[in-house]
C-alpha positions in Angstrom: 91.2 123.8 149.8 92.4 125.1 146.5 95.7 126.8 145.8 95.0 130.5 144.9 98.1 130.6 142.6 96.9 127.7 140.5 95.4 128.8 137.2 92.2 127.2 136.1 92.4 124.7 133.3 91.0 126.1 130.1 88.0 124.1 128.8 87.6 123.6 125.1 84.0 124.0 124.0 83.1 121.5 121.4 80.0 122.1 119.3 77.7 119.3 118.3 77.5 119.1 114.5 74.2 119.5 112.7 72.5 116.6 111.1 73.2 118.2 107.7 76.9 118.5 108.4 77.0 114.8 109.4 75.2 113.8 106.2 77.5 116.0 104.1 80.5 114.3 105.6 79.0 110.9 104.8 78.4 112.0 101.3 82.0 113.2 100.9 83.3 109.8 102.1 81.0 108.1 99.7 82.2 110.3 96.8 85.9 109.6 97.7 85.2 105.9 97.9 83.2 105.8 94.7 86.2 107.3 92.9 88.7 105.0 94.5 86.5 101.9 93.9 86.5 102.8 90.2 90.2 102.0 90.2 89.4 98.5 91.5 86.9 97.8 88.7 88.9 99.3 85.8 92.4 98.9 84.6 93.6 102.0 86.4 95.1 102.2 89.9 93.0 103.0 92.9 95.0 106.0 93.6 94.8 107.5 90.1 91.0 106.9 90.0 90.8 108.5 93.5 92.7 111.6 92.4 91.2 112.1 89.0 87.6 111.0 89.6 85.1 113.9 89.6 83.3 112.7 92.8 86.6 112.9 94.7 87.6 116.3 93.3 84.1 117.6 94.2 84.4 116.2 97.7 87.8 117.9 98.2 86.3 121.2 97.0 83.4 120.8 99.4 86.0 120.0 102.2 87.6 123.4 101.7 84.3 125.3 101.3 82.6 123.8 104.3 85.5 123.3 106.7 84.8 126.5 108.6 81.2 125.3 109.2 82.4 122.3 111.1 85.1 124.0 113.1 84.9 123.0 116.8 83.1 119.7 116.0 84.5 116.2 115.7 83.7 116.6 111.9 86.6 119.0 111.7 89.0 116.1 112.0 87.2 114.2 109.3 87.5 117.1 106.9 91.2 117.4 107.7 91.6 113.6 107.3 90.0 113.6 103.8 92.0 116.6 102.6 95.2 115.2 103.9 94.5 111.8 102.3 93.9 113.5 99.0 97.0 115.7 99.0 99.4 113.1 100.3 98.1 110.8 97.5 98.8 113.6 95.0 102.4 113.8 96.2 102.9 110.1 95.9 101.4 110.0 92.4 103.8 112.7 91.3 106.7 110.7 92.8 105.5 107.6 91.0 105.2 109.4 87.7 108.7 110.7 88.1 109.9 107.2 88.9 108.1 105.7 85.9 109.6 108.3 83.6 112.9 106.6 84.1 112.8 103.1 82.7 115.0 101.8 85.5 112.6 102.8 88.2 109.4 101.9 86.5 109.5 98.6 88.4 109.5 100.6 91.7 106.7 103.0 90.6 104.1 100.3 90.1 104.3 98.7 93.5 104.5 102.1 95.2 101.3 103.2 93.3 99.5 100.0 94.4 100.6 100.6 98.1 99.4 104.2 97.9 96.1 103.0 96.6 95.7 100.5 99.4 96.6 103.3 101.9 93.9 105.5 100.4 91.3 102.8 100.7 92.4 102.2 104.3 92.2 105.9 105.2 88.7 106.3 103.6 87.3 103.1 105.3 88.9 104.0 108.7 87.6 107.5 108.5 84.1 106.5 107.5 83.9 103.9 110.3 85.0 106.6 112.8 82.3 108.9 111.4 79.7 106.2 111.9 80.8 105.9 115.5 80.8 109.7 115.8 84.4 109.8 116.8 87.1 112.2 115.8 90.2 111.1 113.9 93.8 111.7 114.9 95.9 114.4 113.2 97.8 112.0 111.0 
């Protein structure tokens, strides 16, 4: 018997993304990683290549334009993950630039920038692997 005072548990309806939306998300991860990898092959940091590379900037713009299309799918978490990775990296680059402007803290800015670059690579790889497995990502 059921308790008549008990409210039914709301069910979240989750849509299945289209093939095109999945391919677009793969493309955006590829664009972000292409930009970040440019920092590994050149004399710039991973994080600055990630933030200033046109593929990454285009990918973030696409994130914002297309995020409404993926609402309610597991891809929504991937879009949020990519946007958050980009903007957190921006904040850390600003902090590193401010630190580097003072000659005393330039020795701190360089390792922080390297760590942020590694964090960006980790987030992009972790996100892309989750996408391959068709899994959502956490809020962080």
